C-alpha positions in Angstrom: 112.1 55.6 32.4 112.2 59.3 31.6 114.5 61.5 34.0 113.8 64.9 35.2 116.4 66.4 32.8 115.3 64.5 29.9 111.7 65.7 30.4 112.8 69.3 31.1 115.0 69.2 27.9 112.0 68.3 25.7 109.8 70.9 27.4 112.5 73.6 26.7 112.9 72.5 23.1 109.1 72.6 22.8 108.7 76.1 24.2 111.8 77.4 22.1 110.1 76.0 18.9 106.5 77.4 19.9 108.0 80.8 20.8 110.0 81.0 17.5 113.4 82.6 17.1 112.8 86.2 18.0 110.8 86.0 21.1 112.1 87.8 24.5 113.2 85.9 27.2 113.9 86.7 31.0 117.8 86.6 30.0 118.8 90.1 29.5 119.9 90.7 26.0 119.0 87.4 24.6 116.1 86.5 22.3 115.0 82.8 22.1 117.8 82.3 19.4 120.4 83.4 21.5 119.2 81.2 24.5 118.9 78.1 22.1 122.6 78.7 20.8 123.6 79.0 24.8 122.3 75.5 25.5 123.7 74.1 22.4 127.2 75.5 23.1 127.1 74.5 26.7 126.5 70.9 25.8 128.6 70.7 22.3 131.6 73.1 22.7 132.9 72.9 26.3 136.0 74.9 25.1 133.9 77.8 24.4 131.2 77.3 27.3 134.0 77.5 29.9 133.8 81.3 29.2 130.9 81.3 31.8 133.3 80.7 34.7 136.7 81.8 33.2 136.8 85.4 32.2 139.7 85.0 29.7 137.6 82.5 27.6 134.4 84.8 27.5 135.4 86.4 24.2 135.7 83.0 22.7 132.4 81.9 24.2 130.5 85.0 22.8 132.0 84.3 19.3 131.2 80.7 19.3 127.8 81.3 20.7 127.2 83.9 17.9 128.2 81.2 15.3 125.6 78.9 16.8 122.9 81.5 16.8 123.4 82.3 13.1 122.5 78.7 12.2 118.9 77.7 11.2 116.7 77.8 14.2 115.1 74.6 13.6 118.5 73.2 13.6 119.5 74.6 17.1 116.0 73.1 18.4 116.8 69.6 16.9 120.4 69.6 18.6 118.7 70.6 22.0 116.1 67.7 21.4 118.6 65.2 20.6 121.0 65.9 23.2 124.7 65.9 23.6 127.2 64.2 21.5 127.9 60.5 22.1 131.0 61.0 24.1 129.8 64.1 26.3 129.8 63.5 30.0 126.3 64.8 29.8 125.2 61.4 28.2 125.8 59.8 31.6 122.5 59.8 33.4 124.0 60.7 36.8 125.9 63.7 35.0 122.8 64.9 33.2 120.6 64.9 36.3 122.9 66.7 38.2 123.9 69.5 35.7 120.8 70.0 33.9 117.6 69.6 35.9 117.9 73.1 37.0 119.4 74.5 34.1 116.7 73.4 31.7 114.0 74.2 34.2 115.1 77.7 34.6 115.6 78.4 30.9 112.2 76.9 30.0 110.7 79.3 32.5 112.9 82.1 30.9 111.1 81.4 27.8 107.6 81.1 29.3 107.6 83.8 31.7 108.7 86.6 29.2 105.6 86.1 27.4 102.9 88.5 28.2 100.0 85.7 28.7 102.1 83.3 30.7 100.7 81.3 33.3 102.0 79.4 36.1 103.4 75.7 35.8 102.1 73.2 38.6 104.9 71.1 39.4 104.5 67.4 40.6 105.6 66.7 44.0 108.6 64.5 43.1 110.1 67.2 40.7 109.2 69.8 43.5 111.6 67.8 46.0 114.2 67.5 43.3 114.5 71.1 42.9 114.2 71.6 46.6 117.2 69.2 47.1 119.3 71.1 44.7 118.5 74.5 46.4 119.7 72.8 49.8 123.0 72.1 47.9 123.5 75.4 46.2 121.6 78.1 48.0 124.9 79.4 50.0 126.8 79.6 46.5 123.9 81.5 44.9 123.0 83.7 47.8 126.7 84.5 48.9 126.9 88.2 47.7 123.5 89.3 48.9 123.7 92.1 51.5 121.4 90.8 54.2 120.8 87.4 55.8 118.4 85.3 53.5 116.4 82.1 54.4 114.3 80.2 52.1 111.0 78.5 53.2 108.9 76.2 51.3 105.0 75.6 52.1 105.7 72.7 54.1 107.9 74.5 56.5 111.4 73.1 55.4 113.9 75.9 55.2 117.5 76.3 53.9 119.8 79.2 54.7 121.0 81.0 51.5 123.2 83.7 53.4 124.1 84.0 57.0 123.8 87.8 58.4 121.5 90.2 59.8 119.0 91.6 59.4 117.4 88.4 58.0 114.7 88.2 55.3 112.8 85.0 54.4 111.8 84.1 51.1 108.6 81.9 51.0 107.4 80.0 47.9 107.4 76.7 46.1 110.6 75.2 45.2 110.1 76.1 41.4 109.4 79.9 42.4 112.4 79.8 44.7 114.6 78.4 42.4 113.9 81.1 39.9 114.2 83.6 42.7 117.7 82.5 43.7 118.8 82.2 40.2 118.3 86.1 39.8 114.9 86.1 38.0 113.3 87.8 41.1 111.0 90.0 39.1 109.3 86.7 37.8 109.3 84.9 40.7 106.2 84.2 43.0 107.9 84.8 46.2 106.8 86.6 49.4 109.5 88.1 51.4 109.1 88.8 55.1 111.6 90.8 57.2 112.3 94.4 58.1 111.4 96.8 55.4 114.8 98.1 54.9 116.2 94.9 54.7 113.5 93.8 51.9 114.5 96.9 50.2 118.0 96.1 50.3 117.4 92.6 49.1 115.1 93.7 46.4 117.5 95.9 45.0 120.4 93.6 44.6 121.6 92.2 41.5 123.9 89.7 43.4 121.7 86.5 43.2 123.0 83.6 41.2 126.0 82.6 39.5 
């Protein structure tokens, strides 16, 4: 049975392939070629991918990613489709699901929503619940630096606190949209904000969401 991560992987590969190597993405400064290289480096070069969290390794990460970006685009797409090498921890189903469901979903939307004619993707309820469960676990990490209290609310009334504080802003939307919002794609996320106007303005002006 296909897992969420496997499905999102193939969808991301299809979107990257259809867009071509030089299409825009929601990742600032990255075209589709750069995004594809990032995904491949993350899975195949952990020594370089660590630069995302270890500042001392950032230069190495940028260099290795540039080397992959210089490869034929079709090769990058195929590496994404076929997945990590045999002995990678990402080959373990539980690790793949835990680490890649949101990663691939967000990056697929980074490609989709950067196009002028993009349309919303309707998520099946099981996948929406999977995204919500991950928001419940990571919301406080992703929202730790915002300047106001922040609560996430999905249409069924479930809520999760992303940041404790006052005044409080409530961000309402489907789990997929709240995921994009909390991962720093506020401008492209279909989320409604409710709270004091000044608090909403402070939240809307922040670049502190996400990792």
